[in-house]
Biopython code that builds the backbone (N, CA, C, O; Angstrom):
import numpy as np
from Bio.PDB.StructureBuilder import StructureBuilder

atoms = [
    (1, "MET", "N", (34.471, -57.191, 11.800)),
    (1, "MET", "CA", (33.805, -58.819, 12.970)),
    (1, "MET", "C", (33.257, -58.554, 14.066)),
    (1, "MET", "O", (33.904, -57.782, 14.775)),
    (2, "GLU", "N", (32.164, -58.963, 14.520)),
    (2, "GLU", "CA", (31.033, -58.943, 15.592)),
    (2, "GLU", "C", (32.019, -59.394, 16.898)),
    (2, "GLU", "O", (32.943, -60.205, 16.962)),
    (3, "ASP", "N", (31.447, -58.564, 17.841)),
    (3, "ASP", "CA", (31.612, -58.579, 19.499)),
    (3, "ASP", "C", (31.445, -59.646, 20.087)),
    (3, "ASP", "O", (30.285, -59.686, 20.498)),
    (4, "PRO", "N", (32.072, -60.647, 20.376)),
    (4, "PRO", "CA", (31.953, -62.038, 20.736)),
    (4, "PRO", "C", (30.768, -61.315, 21.990)),
    (4, "PRO", "O", (29.587, -61.525, 21.711)),
    (5, "THR", "N", (30.978, -60.668, 23.040)),
    (5, "THR", "CA", (29.708, -60.296, 23.775)),
    (5, "THR", "C", (28.525, -59.795, 23.527)),
    (5, "THR", "O", (27.494, -59.721, 24.195)),
    (6, "GLN", "N", (28.841, -59.435, 22.383)),
    (6, "GLN", "CA", (26.842, -59.143, 21.787)),
    (6, "GLN", "C", (26.160, -60.310, 21.721)),
    (6, "GLN", "O", (24.932, -60.245, 21.759)),
    (7, "ALA", "N", (26.889, -61.759, 21.597)),
    (7, "ALA", "CA", (25.843, -62.473, 21.374)),
    (7, "ALA", "C", (25.257, -63.431, 22.863)),
    (7, "ALA", "O", (24.413, -64.323, 22.947)),
    (8, "VAL", "N", (26.281, -62.663, 24.086)),
    (8, "VAL", "CA", (25.886, -63.086, 25.316)),
    (8, "VAL", "C", (24.457, -62.814, 25.763)),
    (8, "VAL", "O", (24.000, -61.672, 25.795)),
    (9, "LEU", "N", (23.863, -63.747, 26.059)),
    (9, "LEU", "CA", (22.575, -63.299, 26.595)),
    (9, "LEU", "C", (22.420, -62.979, 28.191)),
    (9, "LEU", "O", (22.869, -63.955, 28.792)),
    (10, "VAL", "N", (22.221, -62.551, 28.584)),
    (10, "VAL", "CA", (21.705, -61.896, 30.221)),
    (10, "VAL", "C", (20.352, -61.808, 30.524)),
    (10, "VAL", "O", (19.628, -60.943, 30.033)),
    (11, "PRO", "N", (19.950, -62.702, 31.349)),
    (11, "PRO", "CA", (18.499, -62.704, 31.820)),
    (11, "PRO", "C", (18.079, -61.558, 32.426)),
    (11, "PRO", "O", (18.899, -61.341, 33.318)),
    (12, "HIS", "N", (17.472, -60.939, 32.425)),
    (12, "HIS", "CA", (16.356, -59.880, 32.711)),
    (12, "HIS", "C", (15.097, -60.490, 33.573)),
    (12, "HIS", "O", (14.194, -61.053, 32.954)),
    (13, "TRP", "N", (15.032, -60.362, 35.203)),
    (13, "TRP", "CA", (13.892, -60.881, 35.666)),
    (13, "TRP", "C", (12.800, -60.102, 35.460)),
    (13, "TRP", "O", (12.663, -59.253, 36.341)),
    (14, "LEU", "N", (11.651, -60.084, 34.275)),
    (14, "LEU", "CA", (10.495, -59.427, 34.206)),
    (14, "LEU", "C", (9.265, -59.977, 35.081)),
    (14, "LEU", "O", (9.143, -61.157, 35.411)),
    (15, "THR", "N", (8.213, -58.759, 35.466)),
    (15, "THR", "CA", (6.971, -59.204, 36.097)),
    (15, "THR", "C", (6.220, -59.182, 34.568)),
    (15, "THR", "O", (6.627, -58.364, 33.743)),
    (16, "ALA", "N", (5.222, -60.017, 34.257)),
    (16, "ALA", "CA", (4.163, -60.014, 33.584)),
    (16, "ALA", "C", (3.961, -58.656, 33.209)),
    (16, "ALA", "O", (4.070, -58.610, 31.984)),
    (17, "VAL", "N", (3.684, -57.368, 33.741)),
    (17, "VAL", "CA", (3.206, -56.330, 33.542)),
    (17, "VAL", "C", (4.615, -55.930, 32.336)),
    (17, "VAL", "O", (4.489, -55.608, 31.154)),
    (18, "ASP", "N", (5.665, -56.063, 32.985)),
    (18, "ASP", "CA", (7.014, -55.188, 32.145)),
    (18, "ASP", "C", (7.207, -56.113, 30.988)),
    (18, "ASP", "O", (7.903, -55.589, 30.118)),
    (19, "ARG", "N", (6.902, -57.044, 30.769)),
    (19, "ARG", "CA", (7.107, -57.814, 29.617)),
    (19, "ARG", "C", (5.974, -57.830, 28.905)),
    (19, "ARG", "O", (6.135, -58.605, 27.962)),
    (20, "ALA", "N", (4.726, -57.271, 28.895)),
    (20, "ALA", "CA", (3.728, -56.840, 28.216)),
    (20, "ALA", "C", (4.025, -55.514, 27.431)),
    (20, "ALA", "O", (3.677, -55.228, 26.285)),
    (21, "GLU", "N", (4.788, -54.742, 28.371)),
    (21, "GLU", "CA", (5.003, -53.479, 28.065)),
    (21, "GLU", "C", (5.966, -53.521, 27.549)),
    (21, "GLU", "O", (5.974, -52.403, 27.034)),
    (22, "VAL", "N", (7.260, -54.184, 27.132)),
    (22, "VAL", "CA", (8.229, -54.556, 26.444)),
    (22, "VAL", "C", (7.527, -54.832, 25.011)),
    (22, "VAL", "O", (7.682, -54.140, 24.006)),
    (23, "GLN", "N", (6.623, -56.132, 25.143)),
    (23, "GLN", "CA", (6.078, -56.524, 24.278)),
    (23, "GLN", "C", (5.036, -55.346, 23.303)),
    (23, "GLN", "O", (5.159, -55.334, 22.078)),
    (24, "ARG", "N", (4.560, -54.896, 23.639)),
    (24, "ARG", "CA", (3.413, -53.436, 23.012)),
    (24, "ARG", "C", (4.819, -52.551, 22.572)),
    (24, "ARG", "O", (4.850, -52.317, 21.364)),
    (25, "ALA", "N", (5.918, -52.054, 23.306)),
    (25, "ALA", "CA", (6.605, -50.791, 22.559)),
    (25, "ALA", "C", (7.458, -51.598, 21.232)),
    (25, "ALA", "O", (7.766, -51.169, 20.120)),
    (26, "VAL", "N", (7.674, -52.897, 21.857)),
    (26, "VAL", "CA", (8.300, -53.681, 20.129)),
    (26, "VAL", "C", (7.300, -53.645, 19.576)),
    (26, "VAL", "O", (7.230, -52.616, 18.903)),
    (27, "GLN", "N", (6.424, -54.272, 19.499)),
    (27, "GLN", "CA", (5.506, -54.494, 18.254)),
    (27, "GLN", "C", (4.907, -52.996, 17.666)),
    (27, "GLN", "O", (4.773, -52.789, 16.460)),
    (28, "ALA", "N", (4.650, -52.224, 18.478)),
    (28, "ALA", "CA", (4.178, -50.823, 17.926)),
    (28, "ALA", "C", (5.704, -50.214, 16.888)),
    (28, "ALA", "O", (5.742, -49.529, 15.866)),
    (29, "ALA", "N", (6.607, -50.726, 17.570)),
    (29, "ALA", "CA", (8.021, -49.828, 16.941)),
    (29, "ALA", "C", (7.825, -50.829, 15.399)),
    (29, "ALA", "O", (7.884, -50.168, 14.362)),
    (30, "LEU", "N", (7.674, -51.853, 15.300)),
    (30, "LEU", "CA", (7.714, -53.120, 14.404)),
    (30, "LEU", "C", (6.896, -52.392, 13.120)),
    (30, "LEU", "O", (7.381, -52.087, 12.030)),
    (31, "ASP", "N", (5.432, -52.196, 13.605)),
    (31, "ASP", "CA", (3.949, -51.818, 12.910)),
    (31, "ASP", "C", (4.424, -50.459, 12.252)),
    (31, "ASP", "O", (4.031, -50.157, 11.125)),
    (32, "LEU", "N", (5.376, -49.548, 13.061)),
    (32, "LEU", "CA", (5.204, -48.087, 12.119)),
    (32, "LEU", "C", (6.727, -47.908, 12.037)),
    (32, "LEU", "O", (7.642, -47.780, 12.850)),
    (33, "PRO", "N", (6.559, -47.973, 10.251)),
    (33, "PRO", "CA", (8.036, -48.093, 9.773)),
    (33, "PRO", "C", (8.495, -47.008, 9.969)),
    (33, "PRO", "O", (7.777, -46.405, 10.766)),
    (34, "PRO", "N", (9.628, -46.234, 9.539)),
    (34, "PRO", "CA", (10.535, -47.170, 9.276)),
    (34, "PRO", "C", (11.797, -47.436, 10.386)),
    (34, "PRO", "O", (12.442, -46.534, 10.919)),
    (35, "VAL", "N", (11.985, -48.859, 10.598)),
    (35, "VAL", "CA", (12.503, -49.118, 11.381)),
    (35, "VAL", "C", (13.863, -49.932, 10.333)),
    (35, "VAL", "O", (13.783, -50.621, 9.316)),
    (36, "HIS", "N", (14.953, -49.498, 11.086)),
    (36, "HIS", "CA", (16.664, -50.073, 10.417)),
    (36, "HIS", "C", (16.431, -51.282, 10.576)),
    (36, "HIS", "O", (15.878, -51.653, 11.612)),
    (37, "PRO", "N", (16.880, -52.384, 9.368)),
    (37, "PRO", "CA", (16.974, -53.807, 9.257)),
    (37, "PRO", "C", (17.213, -54.632, 10.353)),
    (37, "PRO", "O", (16.639, -55.583, 10.883)),
    (38, "VAL", "N", (18.310, -53.940, 10.550)),
    (38, "VAL", "CA", (19.098, -54.835, 11.865)),
    (38, "VAL", "C", (18.200, -54.536, 12.916)),
    (38, "VAL", "O", (17.753, -55.532, 13.484)),
    (39, "ALA", "N", (17.816, -53.446, 13.328)),
    (39, "ALA", "CA", (17.049, -53.051, 14.504)),
    (39, "ALA", "C", (15.460, -54.212, 14.410)),
    (39, "ALA", "O", (14.883, -54.866, 15.279)),
    (40, "ALA", "N", (15.214, -54.026, 12.972)),
    (40, "ALA", "CA", (14.198, -54.858, 13.257)),
    (40, "ALA", "C", (14.431, -56.346, 13.519)),
    (40, "ALA", "O", (13.703, -57.006, 14.261)),
    (41, "ILE", "N", (15.746, -56.954, 12.708)),
    (41, "ILE", "CA", (15.921, -58.244, 13.363)),
    (41, "ILE", "C", (15.744, -58.315, 14.724)),
    (41, "ILE", "O", (14.981, -59.084, 15.308)),
    (42, "HIS", "N", (16.770, -57.149, 15.416)),
    (42, "HIS", "CA", (16.833, -57.935, 17.022)),
    (42, "HIS", "C", (15.338, -57.214, 17.831)),
    (42, "HIS", "O", (15.217, -57.243, 19.056)),
    (43, "LEU", "N", (14.793, -56.893, 17.354)),
    (43, "LEU", "CA", (13.697, -56.596, 17.718)),
    (43, "LEU", "C", (12.564, -57.869, 17.640)),
    (43, "LEU", "O", (11.856, -58.152, 18.607)),
    (44, "GLY", "N", (12.511, -58.504, 16.496)),
    (44, "GLY", "CA", (11.979, -59.412, 16.334)),
    (44, "GLY", "C", (12.282, -60.712, 17.122)),
    (44, "GLY", "O", (11.511, -61.565, 17.561)),
    (45, "ASP", "N", (13.973, -60.586, 17.183)),
    (45, "ASP", "CA", (14.412, -61.527, 18.022)),
    (45, "ASP", "C", (13.604, -61.602, 19.683)),
    (45, "ASP", "O", (13.244, -62.570, 20.353)),
    (46, "VAL", "N", (13.543, -60.262, 19.911)),
    (46, "VAL", "CA", (13.083, -60.096, 21.405)),
    (46, "VAL", "C", (11.129, -60.666, 21.488)),
    (46, "VAL", "O", (10.639, -61.246, 22.457)),
    (47, "LEU", "N", (10.722, -60.460, 20.800)),
    (47, "LEU", "CA", (9.381, -60.696, 20.895)),
    (47, "LEU", "C", (9.291, -62.083, 20.699)),
    (47, "LEU", "O", (8.306, -62.695, 21.113)),
    (48, "THR", "N", (10.431, -62.782, 19.973)),
    (48, "THR", "CA", (10.493, -64.324, 20.438)),
    (48, "THR", "C", (10.948, -64.881, 21.562)),
    (48, "THR", "O", (10.677, -66.010, 21.972)),
    (49, "GLU", "N", (11.766, -63.939, 22.149)),
    (49, "GLU", "CA", (12.151, -64.471, 23.179)),
    (49, "GLU", "C", (11.686, -64.094, 24.566)),
    (49, "GLU", "O", (12.252, -64.236, 25.651)),
    (50, "LEU", "N", (10.446, -63.551, 24.238)),
    (50, "LEU", "CA", (9.195, -63.025, 25.264)),
    (50, "LEU", "C", (8.648, -64.516, 25.382)),
    (50, "LEU", "O", (8.621, -65.303, 26.328)),
    (51, "HIS", "N", (8.254, -64.595, 24.160)),
    (51, "HIS", "CA", (7.027, -65.965, 24.435)),
    (51, "HIS", "C", (8.056, -67.679, 24.896)),
    (51, "HIS", "O", (7.710, -68.589, 25.648)),
    (52, "VAL", "N", (9.208, -67.542, 24.157)),
    (52, "VAL", "CA", (9.991, -68.486, 24.928)),
    (52, "VAL", "C", (10.592, -68.223, 26.503)),
    (52, "VAL", "O", (11.269, -69.051, 27.113)),
    (53, "ALA", "N", (10.311, -67.281, 26.870)),
    (53, "ALA", "CA", (10.461, -67.314, 28.269)),
    (53, "ALA", "C", (9.554, -67.961, 28.956)),
    (53, "ALA", "O", (9.757, -68.808, 29.826)),
    (54, "ALA", "N", (8.231, -67.437, 28.442)),
    (54, "ALA", "CA", (6.929, -68.309, 29.112)),
    (54, "ALA", "C", (7.253, -69.504, 28.988)),
    (54, "ALA", "O", (7.748, -69.985, 30.008)),
    (55, "ALA", "N", (7.148, -70.290, 27.976)),
    (55, "ALA", "CA", (7.771, -71.337, 27.551)),
    (55, "ALA", "C", (8.003, -72.252, 28.183)),
    (55, "ALA", "O", (7.457, -73.322, 28.452)),
    (56, "ARG", "N", (9.609, -71.334, 28.606)),
    (56, "ARG", "CA", (10.564, -72.288, 29.679)),
    (56, "ARG", "C", (10.133, -72.046, 31.178)),
    (56, "ARG", "O", (10.690, -72.674, 32.078)),
    (57, "GLU", "N", (9.346, -71.322, 31.381)),
    (57, "GLU", "CA", (8.723, -71.588, 32.782)),
    (57, "GLU", "C", (8.259, -72.675, 33.019)),
    (57, "GLU", "O", (8.510, -73.314, 34.041)),
    (58, "LEU", "N", (7.304, -73.143, 31.851)),
    (58, "LEU", "CA", (6.516, -74.301, 31.693)),
    (58, "LEU", "C", (6.745, -75.574, 31.809)),
    (58, "LEU", "O", (6.004, -76.442, 32.270)),
    (59, "VAL", "N", (8.112, -75.687, 31.247)),
    (59, "VAL", "CA", (8.534, -76.669, 31.018)),
    (59, "VAL", "C", (9.589, -77.146, 31.552)),
    (59, "VAL", "O", (9.915, -78.333, 31.528)),
    (60, "TRP", "N", (10.525, -75.738, 32.360)),
    (60, "TRP", "CA", (11.541, -76.386, 33.554)),
    (60, "TRP", "C", (10.983, -75.055, 34.615)),
    (60, "TRP", "O", (11.274, -73.876, 34.412)),
    (61, "PRO", "N", (10.378, -75.409, 35.430)),
    (61, "PRO", "CA", (9.486, -74.487, 36.395)),
    (61, "PRO", "C", (10.700, -74.344, 37.899)),
    (61, "PRO", "O", (10.823, -73.291, 38.525)),
    (62, "ALA", "N", (11.327, -75.382, 38.168)),
    (62, "ALA", "CA", (12.347, -75.663, 39.123)),
    (62, "ALA", "C", (13.282, -75.015, 39.268)),
    (62, "ALA", "O", (13.876, -75.305, 40.307)),
    (63, "PRO", "N", (14.026, -73.711, 38.321)),
    (63, "PRO", "CA", (15.176, -72.876, 38.184)),
    (63, "PRO", "C", (14.440, -71.679, 38.743)),
    (63, "PRO", "O", (14.851, -70.919, 39.620)),
    (64, "ILE", "N", (13.571, -71.642, 38.255)),
    (64, "ILE", "CA", (13.074, -69.918, 37.901)),
    (64, "ILE", "C", (12.318, -70.020, 39.501)),
    (64, "ILE", "O", (12.464, -68.946, 40.084)),
    (65, "LEU", "N", (11.614, -70.969, 40.269)),
    (65, "LEU", "CA", (10.766, -71.279, 41.673)),
    (65, "LEU", "C", (12.044, -71.100, 42.319)),
    (65, "LEU", "O", (12.223, -69.975, 42.786)),
    (66, "ARG", "N", (12.939, -71.909, 42.454)),
    (66, "ARG", "CA", (14.389, -71.636, 43.441)),
    (66, "ARG", "C", (14.698, -69.955, 43.465)),
    (66, "ARG", "O", (14.835, -69.332, 44.517)),
    (67, "VAL", "N", (14.789, -69.280, 41.975)),
    (67, "VAL", "CA", (15.387, -68.164, 42.049)),
    (67, "VAL", "C", (14.092, -66.901, 42.723)),
    (67, "VAL", "O", (14.245, -65.812, 43.275)),
    (68, "ARG", "N", (13.040, -67.572, 42.405)),
    (68, "ARG", "CA", (12.010, -66.551, 42.928)),
    (68, "ARG", "C", (11.746, -66.455, 44.616)),
    (68, "ARG", "O", (11.445, -65.504, 45.337)),
    (69, "GLN", "N", (11.998, -67.873, 44.892)),
    (69, "GLN", "CA", (12.098, -67.663, 46.457)),
    (69, "GLN", "C", (13.116, -67.462, 47.029)),
    (69, "GLN", "O", (12.973, -67.160, 48.214)),
    (70, "ALA", "N", (14.459, -67.524, 46.529)),
    (70, "ALA", "CA", (15.390, -67.118, 47.217)),
    (70, "ALA", "C", (15.434, -65.640, 47.398)),
    (70, "ALA", "O", (15.924, -65.125, 48.403)),
    (71, "THR", "N", (14.876, -64.911, 46.337)),
    (71, "THR", "CA", (14.857, -63.201, 46.304)),
    (71, "THR", "C", (13.758, -62.677, 46.411)),
    (71, "THR", "O", (13.614, -61.460, 46.297)),
    (72, "GLY", "N", (12.398, -63.820, 46.743)),
    (72, "GLY", "CA", (11.209, -63.081, 47.285)),
    (72, "GLY", "C", (10.288, -62.489, 46.169)),
    (72, "GLY", "O", (9.142, -62.095, 46.387)),
    (73, "TRP", "N", (10.911, -62.466, 44.944)),
    (73, "TRP", "CA", (9.934, -62.029, 43.802)),
    (73, "TRP", "C", (8.759, -62.543, 43.983)),
    (73, "TRP", "O", (8.404, -63.246, 44.929)),
    (74, "GLY", "N", (7.929, -62.081, 42.766)),
    (74, "GLY", "CA", (6.418, -62.661, 42.735)),
    (74, "GLY", "C", (6.574, -63.813, 41.872)),
    (74, "GLY", "O", (7.563, -64.261, 41.293)),
    (75, "ASP", "N", (5.290, -64.211, 41.924)),
    (75, "ASP", "CA", (4.885, -65.708, 41.020)),
    (75, "ASP", "C", (4.788, -64.979, 39.481)),
    (75, "ASP", "O", (4.034, -65.578, 38.714)),
    (76, "ASP", "N", (5.268, -64.101, 39.083)),
    (76, "ASP", "CA", (5.236, -63.636, 37.433)),
    (76, "ASP", "C", (6.384, -63.504, 36.886)),
    (76, "ASP", "O", (6.624, -63.811, 35.719)),
    (77, "VAL", "N", (7.365, -62.932, 37.859)),
    (77, "VAL", "CA", (8.450, -62.835, 37.163)),
    (77, "VAL", "C", (9.461, -64.370, 36.645)),
    (77, "VAL", "O", (9.676, -65.477, 37.139)),
    (78, "VAL", "N", (9.843, -63.682, 35.470)),
    (78, "VAL", "CA", (10.482, -64.784, 34.841)),
    (78, "VAL", "C", (11.765, -64.444, 34.205)),
    (78, "VAL", "O", (12.039, -63.310, 34.600)),
    (79, "PRO", "N", (12.642, -64.850, 33.451)),
    (79, "PRO", "CA", (13.776, -64.449, 33.195)),
    (79, "PRO", "C", (14.047, -64.350, 31.660)),
    (79, "PRO", "O", (14.213, -65.425, 31.083)),
    (80, "VAL", "N", (14.117, -63.129, 30.873)),
    (80, "VAL", "CA", (13.940, -62.771, 29.670)),
    (80, "VAL", "C", (15.315, -62.486, 29.055)),
    (80, "VAL", "O", (15.932, -61.421, 29.094)),
    (81, "ARG", "N", (15.637, -63.514, 28.541)),
    (81, "ARG", "CA", (17.360, -63.472, 28.113)),
    (81, "ARG", "C", (17.618, -62.515, 26.804)),
    (81, "ARG", "O", (17.265, -62.961, 25.712)),
    (82, "LEU", "N", (18.133, -61.403, 26.865)),
    (82, "LEU", "CA", (18.790, -60.737, 25.542)),
    (82, "LEU", "C", (19.963, -60.250, 25.907)),
    (82, "LEU", "O", (20.449, -59.918, 26.988)),
    (83, "SER", "N", (20.636, -60.282, 23.892)),
    (83, "SER", "CA", (21.762, -60.135, 24.018)),
    (83, "SER", "C", (21.979, -58.612, 24.471)),
    (83, "SER", "O", (21.090, -57.886, 24.916)),
    (84, "ALA", "N", (23.271, -58.271, 24.284)),
    (84, "ALA", "CA", (23.265, -56.662, 24.320)),
    (84, "ALA", "C", (22.459, -56.212, 22.823)),
    (84, "ALA", "O", (21.621, -55.328, 22.994)),
    (85, "ALA", "N", (22.556, -56.534, 21.887)),
    (85, "ALA", "CA", (22.109, -55.517, 20.479)),
    (85, "ALA", "C", (20.723, -55.666, 21.094)),
    (85, "ALA", "O", (20.200, -54.578, 21.339)),
    (86, "GLU", "N", (19.921, -56.848, 21.437)),
    (86, "GLU", "CA", (18.877, -57.041, 21.628)),
    (86, "GLU", "C", (18.210, -55.764, 22.837)),
    (86, "GLU", "O", (17.186, -55.090, 22.726)),
    (87, "LEU", "N", (19.011, -55.776, 23.713)),
    (87, "LEU", "CA", (18.566, -55.421, 25.254)),
    (87, "LEU", "C", (19.178, -53.302, 24.399)),
    (87, "LEU", "O", (18.812, -52.361, 25.104)),
    (88, "ALA", "N", (19.830, -53.003, 23.316)),
    (88, "ALA", "CA", (20.105, -51.392, 22.776)),
    (88, "ALA", "C", (18.953, -51.346, 21.887)),
    (88, "ALA", "O", (18.502, -50.221, 21.671)),
    (89, "SER", "N", (18.294, -52.494, 21.238)),
    (89, "SER", "CA", (17.545, -52.019, 20.603)),
    (89, "SER", "C", (15.844, -51.629, 21.240)),
    (89, "SER", "O", (14.921, -50.938, 20.810)),
    (90, "VAL", "N", (16.017, -52.346, 22.272)),
    (90, "VAL", "CA", (14.523, -52.110, 22.850)),
    (90, "VAL", "C", (14.870, -50.725, 23.575)),
    (90, "VAL", "O", (14.078, -49.793, 23.434)),
    (91, "LEU", "N", (16.111, -50.548, 24.401)),
    (91, "LEU", "CA", (16.024, -49.363, 25.021)),
    (91, "LEU", "C", (16.581, -48.011, 24.135)),
    (91, "LEU", "O", (17.193, -47.008, 24.503)),
    (92, "SER", "N", (16.183, -48.365, 23.061)),
    (92, "SER", "CA", (16.510, -47.189, 21.944)),
    (92, "SER", "C", (14.903, -46.770, 21.697)),
    (92, "SER", "O", (14.735, -45.610, 21.322)),
    (93, "LEU", "N", (13.551, -47.706, 21.891)),
    (93, "LEU", "CA", (12.516, -47.551, 21.510)),
    (93, "LEU", "C", (11.584, -45.971, 22.504)),
    (93, "LEU", "O", (11.013, -46.162, 23.578)),
    (94, "PRO", "N", (11.642, -44.778, 21.924)),
    (94, "PRO", "CA", (10.870, -44.090, 22.839)),
    (94, "PRO", "C", (9.658, -43.907, 23.250)),
    (94, "PRO", "O", (9.279, -43.029, 24.025)),
    (95, "GLU", "N", (8.643, -45.228, 22.431)),
    (95, "GLU", "CA", (7.780, -45.454, 23.332)),
    (95, "GLU", "C", (7.824, -46.485, 24.718)),
    (95, "GLU", "O", (6.774, -46.753, 25.304)),
    (96, "LEU", "N", (8.948, -46.949, 25.107)),
    (96, "LEU", "CA", (9.013, -47.987, 26.054)),
    (96, "LEU", "C", (8.473, -47.139, 27.396)),
    (96, "LEU", "O", (8.514, -45.909, 27.428)),
    (97, "SER", "N", (8.113, -47.718, 28.173)),
    (97, "SER", "CA", (7.684, -46.532, 29.306)),
    (97, "SER", "C", (8.878, -46.815, 30.313)),
    (97, "SER", "O", (9.722, -47.709, 30.240)),
    (98, "PRO", "N", (8.693, -45.556, 31.533)),
    (98, "PRO", "CA", (10.191, -45.827, 32.345)),
    (98, "PRO", "C", (10.374, -46.531, 33.292)),
    (98, "PRO", "O", (11.485, -46.600, 33.817)),
    (99, "ILE", "N", (9.051, -47.393, 33.842)),
    (99, "ILE", "CA", (8.927, -48.438, 33.908)),
    (99, "ILE", "C", (9.787, -50.015, 33.949)),
    (99, "ILE", "O", (10.348, -50.754, 34.759)),
    (100, "ALA", "N", (9.535, -49.955, 32.844)),
    (100, "ALA", "CA", (9.895, -51.451, 32.011)),
    (100, "ALA", "C", (11.516, -50.961, 31.693)),
    (100, "ALA", "O", (12.363, -51.852, 31.764)),
    (101, "ARG", "N", (11.971, -49.563, 31.342)),
    (101, "ARG", "CA", (13.130, -49.570, 30.852)),
    (101, "ARG", "C", (13.792, -49.351, 32.326)),
    (101, "ARG", "O", (15.021, -49.361, 32.394)),
    (102, "THR", "N", (13.060, -49.164, 33.450)),
    (102, "THR", "CA", (14.228, -49.418, 34.708)),
    (102, "THR", "C", (14.132, -50.811, 35.164)),
    (102, "THR", "O", (14.933, -51.205, 36.012)),
    (103, "ALA", "N", (13.315, -51.527, 34.733)),
    (103, "ALA", "CA", (13.326, -53.176, 35.199)),
    (103, "ALA", "C", (14.169, -53.768, 33.721)),
    (103, "ALA", "O", (14.064, -54.993, 33.651)),
    (104, "LEU", "N", (14.817, -53.275, 32.771)),
    (104, "LEU", "CA", (15.635, -53.364, 32.005)),
    (104, "LEU", "C", (17.093, -53.136, 32.673)),
    (104, "LEU", "O", (17.916, -54.000, 32.974)),
    (105, "THR", "N", (17.164, -52.009, 32.791)),
    (105, "THR", "CA", (18.356, -51.568, 32.964)),
    (105, "THR", "C", (18.766, -51.351, 34.643)),
    (105, "THR", "O", (19.761, -50.679, 34.914)),
    (106, "GLY", "N", (18.009, -51.910, 35.636)),
    (106, "GLY", "CA", (19.116, -51.604, 36.696)),
    (106, "GLY", "C", (17.701, -52.455, 37.952)),
    (106, "GLY", "O", (17.768, -52.351, 39.177)),
    (107, "GLY", "N", (16.704, -53.132, 37.285)),
    (107, "GLY", "CA", (15.547, -53.735, 38.169)),
    (107, "GLY", "C", (16.559, -55.050, 38.106)),
    (107, "GLY", "O", (17.783, -55.050, 38.238)),
    (108, "ARG", "N", (15.656, -56.191, 37.860)),
    (108, "ARG", "CA", (15.631, -57.613, 38.424)),
    (108, "ARG", "C", (16.554, -58.282, 37.740)),
    (108, "ARG", "O", (16.443, -59.507, 37.780)),
    (109, "SER", "N", (17.913, -57.591, 36.789)),
    (109, "SER", "CA", (18.991, -58.198, 35.753)),
    (109, "SER", "C", (19.488, -58.686, 36.736)),
    (109, "SER", "O", (19.777, -58.054, 37.753)),
    (110, "ALA", "N", (19.704, -60.272, 36.499)),
    (110, "ALA", "CA", (21.010, -60.641, 37.083)),
    (110, "ALA", "C", (22.256, -60.911, 36.388)),
    (110, "ALA", "O", (23.266, -61.208, 37.025)),
]
sb = StructureBuilder()
sb.init_structure("model")
sb.init_model(0)
sb.init_chain("A")
sb.init_seg("    ")
for serial, (resi, resn, name, xyz) in enumerate(atoms, 1):
    if name == "N":
        sb.init_residue(resn, " ", resi, " ")
    sb.init_atom(name, np.array(xyz, "f"), 0.0, 1.0, " ", f" {name:<3s}", serial, name[0])
structure = sb.get_structure()
C-alpha cells in the first residue's frame, strides 16, 4: 500500500539558477540509461513540475509576489512543488550540484 505522505506536494522555493541545475541534472539522468523505471517516472514528473511552476507564476503571480515581498527573496524565486518520492529521486542524482542540493534540502523550502 502506498504511503499517503508520499503524495503530498511540498513547495521548494528555487531561483532560476537552481531550477536550471535541477533540470540539467534530471535530463542528464534520463538521457543516460539505465534509470530505474519508477525513478524515471518521478524524474519525468519533476521536469513537468519545473515547467508548471514557471506557468503558475504567469497565471497567478500575486501569491508568489506576496511571498517574495514577505521574505525578501529575488524576483526569480518560484515554488516548485515536489512529492517526497520526486525529491528523493532528484537528491539521488550524483550529478546534482551542491548548491541545488542545498536549495532543495535546507534552503527556501516552505
